[in-house]
MDTraj code that builds the backbone (N, CA, C; nanometers):
import mdtraj as md
import numpy as np

residues = "GLU LYS HIS ALA GLU LYS PHE VAL ASP ALA ARG GLU GLU LYS ALA LYS GLY GLY ASP PRO PHE THR PHE VAL ASN ALA PHE ALA LYS ARG ASP LYS LYS ASN ALA TRP ILE GLU PHE MET LYS LEU GLY ASP GLU GLU GLY GLU ALA ILE LEU GLY ALA LEU TRP TRP LYS LEU ARG THR LEU TRP ILE GLY SER LYS ASP GLY ARG ARG SER ALA PHE THR GLU GLU GLU LEU ASP ARG ILE SER PHE ARG ILE ILE SER MET SER HIS ASP ALA HIS ARG GLY ARG VAL ASN LEU LYS GLU GLU LEU GLU LYS LEU VAL LEU THR LEU".split()
xyz = np.array([
    [0.4560, 0.6983, -3.8900],
    [0.3497, 0.6199, -3.8989],
    [0.3520, 0.5911, -4.0276],
    [0.3656, 0.6636, -4.1298],
    [0.3301, 0.6449, -4.2741],
    [0.4420, 0.5600, -4.3381],
    [0.5668, 0.5749, -4.3135],
    [0.7060, 0.5293, -4.3591],
    [0.7636, 0.3945, -4.2976],
    [0.7192, 0.4013, -4.1754],
    [0.7965, 0.2985, -4.0884],
    [0.7375, 0.1483, -4.0833],
    [0.7972, 0.0763, -4.1265],
    [0.7573, -0.0970, -4.1217],
    [0.6995, -0.1422, -3.9493],
    [0.7630, -0.0610, -3.8471],
    [0.7035, -0.1131, -3.7557],
    [0.6793, 0.0184, -3.6654],
    [0.5625, 0.0064, -3.5994],
    [0.5114, 0.1288, -3.5571],
    [0.5107, 0.0994, -3.3897],
    [0.6077, 0.1473, -3.2984],
    [0.6029, 0.1391, -3.1674],
    [0.5523, 0.2563, -3.0974],
    [0.4467, 0.2742, -3.0196],
    [0.3992, 0.3943, -2.9360],
    [0.4582, 0.3714, -2.7779],
    [0.5734, 0.4535, -2.8060],
    [0.6395, 0.4571, -2.6628],
    [0.5664, 0.5252, -2.5588],
    [0.4651, 0.6048, -2.5538],
    [0.3822, 0.5959, -2.4342],
    [0.3153, 0.5468, -2.3847],
    [0.3191, 0.4021, -2.4082],
    [0.2317, 0.2999, -2.3413],
    [0.3276, 0.2722, -2.2180],
    [0.2516, 0.2647, -2.1036],
    [0.3215, 0.2293, -1.9923],
    [0.3977, 0.0686, -1.9963],
    [0.5106, 0.0716, -1.9678],
    [0.5417, -0.0599, -1.9823],
    [0.5215, -0.1244, -1.8493],
    [0.5252, -0.2261, -1.8478],
    [0.4894, -0.3610, -1.7500],
    [0.5964, -0.3348, -1.6588],
    [0.5990, -0.3173, -1.5454],
    [0.6942, -0.3058, -1.4490],
    [0.6655, -0.3985, -1.3425],
    [0.7818, -0.4826, -1.2963],
    [0.7792, -0.5846, -1.1926],
    [0.7399, -0.5377, -1.0343],
    [0.7452, -0.5657, -0.9473],
    [0.7296, -0.5216, -0.8031],
    [0.8219, -0.4142, -0.7508],
    [0.7901, -0.3658, -0.6414],
    [0.8440, -0.2769, -0.5590],
    [0.8507, -0.3206, -0.4308],
    [0.9998, -0.3361, -0.3880],
    [1.0420, -0.3780, -0.2626],
    [0.9450, -0.2732, -0.1475],
    [0.9187, -0.1904, -0.1959],
    [0.8362, -0.0811, -0.0440],
    [0.6777, -0.1306, -0.0794],
    [0.6428, -0.1710, -0.1556],
    [0.4850, -0.1948, -0.1740],
    [0.4742, -0.3484, -0.1029],
    [0.5934, -0.4485, -0.1078],
    [0.6307, -0.5457, -0.0208],
    [0.6151, -0.5277, 0.1095],
    [0.7022, -0.4510, 0.1499],
    [0.7257, -0.4473, 0.2771],
    [0.5922, -0.3621, 0.3437],
    [0.5342, -0.2654, 0.2705],
    [0.4135, -0.2259, 0.3506],
    [0.2733, -0.3178, 0.3891],
    [0.2892, -0.3994, 0.2519],
    [0.1908, -0.5180, 0.2770],
    [0.2256, -0.6133, 0.4277],
    [0.3503, -0.6243, 0.4256],
    [0.4182, -0.7088, 0.5363],
    [0.4087, -0.6562, 0.6590],
    [0.4041, -0.5204, 0.6434],
    [0.3935, -0.4680, 0.8154],
    [0.2410, -0.4488, 0.8457],
    [0.1617, -0.4498, 0.7512],
    [-0.0008, -0.4821, 0.7895],
    [-0.0215, -0.6042, 0.8072],
    [0.0607, -0.7219, 0.8123],
    [0.0274, -0.8194, 0.8063],
    [-0.0584, -0.8920, 0.7233],
    [-0.0518, -0.8650, 0.6064],
    [-0.1311, -0.9046, 0.5050],
    [-0.0554, -1.0130, 0.4062],
    [-0.1132, -1.1189, 0.4559],
    [0.0099, -1.2289, 0.4082],
    [-0.0434, -1.2683, 0.2620],
    [-0.1435, -1.2460, 0.2098],
    [-0.2044, -1.2724, 0.0824],
    [-0.1543, -1.1465, -0.0080],
    [-0.1265, -1.0425, 0.0249],
    [-0.0646, -0.9088, -0.0650],
    [0.0922, -0.9271, -0.0668],
    [0.1174, -0.9599, 0.0592],
    [0.2748, -0.9388, 0.0817],
    [0.3201, -1.0614, 0.0038],
    [0.2552, -1.1814, -0.0132],
    [0.3115, -1.2984, -0.0834],
    [0.2939, -1.2337, -0.2612],
    [0.1807, -1.1802, -0.2674],
    [0.1692, -1.1562, -0.4419],
    [0.2878, -1.0396, -0.4958],
    [0.3154, -0.9728, -0.3713],
    [0.4065, -0.8489, -0.3976],
    [0.5520, -0.9315, -0.4003],
    [0.5631, -1.0112, -0.3271],
    [0.6765, -1.0734, -0.3192],
    [0.7079, -1.1400, -0.4519],
    [0.6101, -1.2224, -0.4806],
    [0.6571, -1.2607, -0.6455],
    [0.6555, -1.1948, -0.7378],
    [0.5870, -1.0664, -0.7502],
    [0.6123, -0.9626, -0.8497],
    [0.7508, -0.9108, -0.8337],
    [0.8539, -0.9081, -0.7531],
    [0.9807, -0.8822, -0.7425],
    [1.0690, -0.9485, -0.8296],
    [1.0354, -1.1076, -0.8375],
    [1.0892, -1.1846, -0.9280],
    [1.2390, -1.1604, -0.9321],
    [1.3158, -1.1254, -1.0211],
    [1.4832, -1.1054, -1.0016],
    [1.5161, -1.0110, -0.8898],
    [1.4690, -0.9582, -0.8443],
    [1.5179, -0.8452, -0.7711],
    [1.6209, -0.8795, -0.6569],
    [1.7147, -0.8367, -0.6160],
    [1.8200, -0.8614, -0.5570],
    [1.7702, -0.8950, -0.4403],
    [1.8105, -0.9966, -0.3455],
    [1.7729, -1.0519, -0.2394],
    [1.8025, -0.9381, -0.1236],
    [1.9301, -0.8594, -0.1411],
    [1.9782, -0.7753, -0.0402],
    [1.8883, -0.6265, -0.0380],
    [1.8050, -0.5826, -0.1812],
    [1.7292, -0.4880, -0.1599],
    [1.6155, -0.5006, -0.1153],
    [1.5560, -0.6054, -0.0983],
    [1.4474, -0.6815, -0.0662],
    [1.4547, -0.6703, 0.1092],
    [1.5945, -0.7378, 0.1510],
    [1.6238, -0.7240, 0.2949],
    [1.6291, -0.6264, 0.3679],
    [1.6844, -0.5189, 0.2652],
    [1.6966, -0.3463, 0.3188],
    [1.5840, -0.2864, 0.3501],
    [1.4936, -0.3062, 0.2754],
    [1.3930, -0.2428, 0.2425],
    [1.2706, -0.2882, 0.3978],
    [1.3095, -0.4183, 0.4160],
    [1.2187, -0.4938, 0.4979],
    [1.2872, -0.4352, 0.6190],
    [1.4377, -0.4719, 0.6596],
    [1.4914, -0.3764, 0.7692],
    [1.4397, -0.2624, 0.8103],
    [1.4385, -0.1607, 0.7171],
    [1.3929, -0.0039, 0.7207],
    [1.2442, -0.0276, 0.7993],
    [1.1817, -0.1063, 0.7283],
    [1.0151, -0.0936, 0.7949],
    [1.0114, -0.1781, 0.9107],
    [1.0930, -0.2517, 0.9467],
    [1.0822, -0.3462, 1.0962],
    [1.1421, -0.2172, 1.1824],
    [1.2416, -0.1732, 1.1391],
    [1.2788, -0.0937, 1.2220],
    [1.1954, 0.0283, 1.2491],
    [1.1350, 0.0945, 1.1677],
    [1.0330, 0.1880, 1.1603],
    [0.9292, 0.1406, 1.2603],
    [0.9137, 0.0268, 1.2388],
    [0.7568, -0.0215, 1.3193],
    [0.8271, -0.0223, 1.4928],
    [0.9154, -0.0851, 1.4856],
    [1.0086, -0.1265, 1.6321],
    [1.0296, 0.0531, 1.7123],
    [1.0420, 0.1170, 1.6295],
    [1.0585, 0.2851, 1.6940],
    [0.9588, 0.2933, 1.7680],
    [0.8443, 0.3118, 1.6497],
    [0.6894, 0.3433, 1.6684],
    [0.6420, 0.2588, 1.7928],
    [0.6881, 0.1254, 1.7923],
    [0.5766, 0.0730, 1.9152],
    [0.6917, 0.1129, 2.0498],
    [0.8086, 0.1618, 2.0428],
    [0.8590, 0.2050, 2.1736],
    [0.8126, 0.3228, 2.1848],
    [0.7421, 0.4105, 2.0914],
    [0.6847, 0.5553, 2.1291],
    [0.5486, 0.5105, 2.1538],
    [0.4734, 0.4125, 2.1683],
    [0.3707, 0.3833, 2.1974],
    [0.2692, 0.3970, 2.0704],
    [0.2951, 0.4053, 1.9215],
    [0.2370, 0.3765, 1.8350],
    [0.1707, 0.2223, 1.7806],
    [0.0644, 0.2696, 1.7525],
    [-0.0155, 0.1067, 1.7009],
    [0.0551, 0.0055, 1.6324],
    [0.0506, -0.0726, 1.6200],
    [0.1398, -0.1781, 1.4872],
    [0.0277, -0.3200, 1.4867],
    [0.1010, -0.3597, 1.3994],
    [0.0448, -0.5083, 1.3737],
    [0.1141, -0.6130, 1.4672],
    [0.2320, -0.5692, 1.4820],
    [0.3440, -0.6939, 1.5423],
    [0.3266, -0.6096, 1.6965],
    [0.3712, -0.7132, 1.7879],
    [0.4014, -0.6654, 1.9342],
    [0.5812, -0.6402, 1.9336],
    [0.6146, -0.5764, 2.0127],
    [0.7660, -0.5655, 2.0240],
    [0.8137, -0.6737, 2.0203],
    [0.7637, -0.8192, 2.0992],
    [0.8199, -0.9295, 2.1227],
    [0.8672, -1.0069, 1.9759],
    [0.7457, -0.9865, 1.8571],
    [0.7312, -1.0238, 1.7557],
    [0.8468, -0.9407, 1.6591],
    [0.8669, -0.8375, 1.6602],
    [0.9454, -0.7488, 1.6028],
    [1.1010, -0.7748, 1.6575],
    [1.1180, -0.7897, 1.7629],
    [1.2454, -0.8329, 1.7999],
    [1.3073, -0.9920, 1.7339],
    [1.1865, -1.0856, 1.7421],
    [1.2069, -1.2199, 1.6787],
    [1.2380, -1.2004, 1.5423],
    [1.1576, -1.0969, 1.4743],
    [1.1717, -1.1106, 1.3170],
    [1.2794, -1.0327, 1.2712],
    [1.3379, -0.9398, 1.3871],
    [1.4587, -0.8594, 1.3384],
    [1.5874, -0.9726, 1.3724],
    [1.5826, -1.0142, 1.4880],
    [1.6792, -1.1367, 1.4881],
    [1.6832, -1.2403, 1.3516],
    [1.5485, -1.3067, 1.3001],
    [1.5871, -1.3766, 1.1995],
    [1.6610, -1.3009, 1.0658],
    [1.5938, -1.1732, 1.0683],
    [1.6453, -1.1075, 0.8843],
    [1.7969, -1.0878, 0.9611],
    [1.8375, -1.0624, 1.0765],
    [2.0027, -1.0438, 1.0845],
    [2.0719, -1.1754, 1.0738],
    [2.0113, -1.2861, 1.1167],
    [2.0730, -1.3836, 1.1020],
    [2.0776, -1.4698, 0.9394],
    [1.9649, -1.4481, 0.8821],
    [1.9394, -1.5079, 0.7584],
    [2.0621, -1.4059, 0.6610],
    [2.0704, -1.2665, 0.6885],
    [2.1542, -1.2022, 0.6042],
    [2.3016, -1.2601, 0.6265],
    [2.3381, -1.2578, 0.7768],
    [2.4713, -1.3272, 0.8031],
    [2.4919, -1.4713, 0.7319],
    [2.3951, -1.5671, 0.7283],
    [2.4251, -1.6909, 0.6958],
    [2.4266, -1.6899, 0.5181],
    [2.3476, -1.5778, 0.4585],
    [2.3448, -1.5677, 0.3190],
    [2.5069, -1.5306, 0.3083],
    [2.5489, -1.4430, 0.3984],
    [2.6543, -1.3903, 0.3336],
    [2.7636, -1.5006, 0.3244],
    [2.7597, -1.5765, 0.4472],
    [2.8766, -1.7186, 0.4662],
    [2.8419, -1.8088, 0.3596],
    [2.7165, -1.7996, 0.3010],
    [2.7083, -1.9260, 0.1877],
    [2.6361, -2.0197, 0.2286],
    [2.5878, -1.9981, 0.3490],
    [2.4912, -2.1258, 0.4152],
    [2.3628, -2.1562, 0.3611],
    [2.3167, -2.0165, 0.3300],
    [2.1534, -2.0314, 0.3054],
    [2.1568, -1.9418, 0.1648],
    [2.0426, -1.9448, 0.1004],
    [1.9823, -1.8844, -0.0100],
    [1.9166, -1.7228, 0.0362],
    [1.9621, -1.6303, 0.0183],
    [1.8846, -1.5083, 0.0958],
    [1.7433, -1.4898, 0.0362],
    [1.6994, -1.5159, -0.0782],
    [1.5799, -1.5158, -0.1380],
    [1.4815, -1.6062, -0.0866],
    [1.5659, -1.7195, -0.0626],
    [1.4726, -1.8291, -0.0317],
    [1.4374, -1.8437, 0.1558],
    [1.5122, -1.7524, 0.2014],
    [1.4955, -1.7431, 0.3399],
    [1.3855, -1.6333, 0.3442],
    [1.3701, -1.5259, 0.2718],
    [1.3043, -1.4240, 0.2664],
    [1.1564, -1.4887, 0.2265],
    [1.1494, -1.5722, 0.1367],
    [1.0305, -1.6393, 0.1167],
    [0.9713, -1.7167, 0.2279],
    [1.0385, -1.8041, 0.3192],
    [0.9870, -1.8405, 0.4038],
    [0.9249, -1.7324, 0.5384],
    [0.9941, -1.6312, 0.5288],
    [0.9543, -1.5386, 0.6600],
    [0.8292, -1.4917, 0.5848],
    [0.8261, -1.4686, 0.4844],
    [0.6983, -1.4228, 0.4118],
    [0.5648, -1.5377, 0.4651],
    [0.6282, -1.6761, 0.4264],
    [0.5123, -1.7535, 0.4684],
    [0.4854, -1.7851, 0.5905],
    [0.5670, -1.7130, 0.6970],
    [0.5425, -1.7408, 0.8170],
    [0.4337, -1.6580, 0.8843],
    [0.3943, -1.5304, 0.8027],
    [0.3695, -1.4348, 0.8822],
    [0.2475, -1.4517, 0.9212],
])
top = md.Topology()
chain = top.add_chain()
for i, resn in enumerate(residues, 1):
    res = top.add_residue(resn, chain, resSeq=i)
    for name in ("N", "CA", "C"):
        top.add_atom(name, md.element.get_by_symbol(name[0]), res)
traj = md.Trajectory(xyz[None], top)
């Protein structure tokens, strides 16, 4: 502190971007506003990482609905969303669509 030209306190918490799992938890609750906010926080996060986390959460919800657990989605809605996620993944790998934009559309249709 005495001799440095510039003092940086490394203990300060760095500003962190979003977390895909926070996003998918808001999505699973059908909380469109928070899901959108968390999606926007993800910023430059890879679409594949977001898609993987969303697929994991939907799969968990689908298995839970088969076991009789309550969910914000019906089994038909989970089937429809899962099919849409698989389709967007295939189309993105074929170069037909932008995966991040397709995920954005999915969040907005929540």
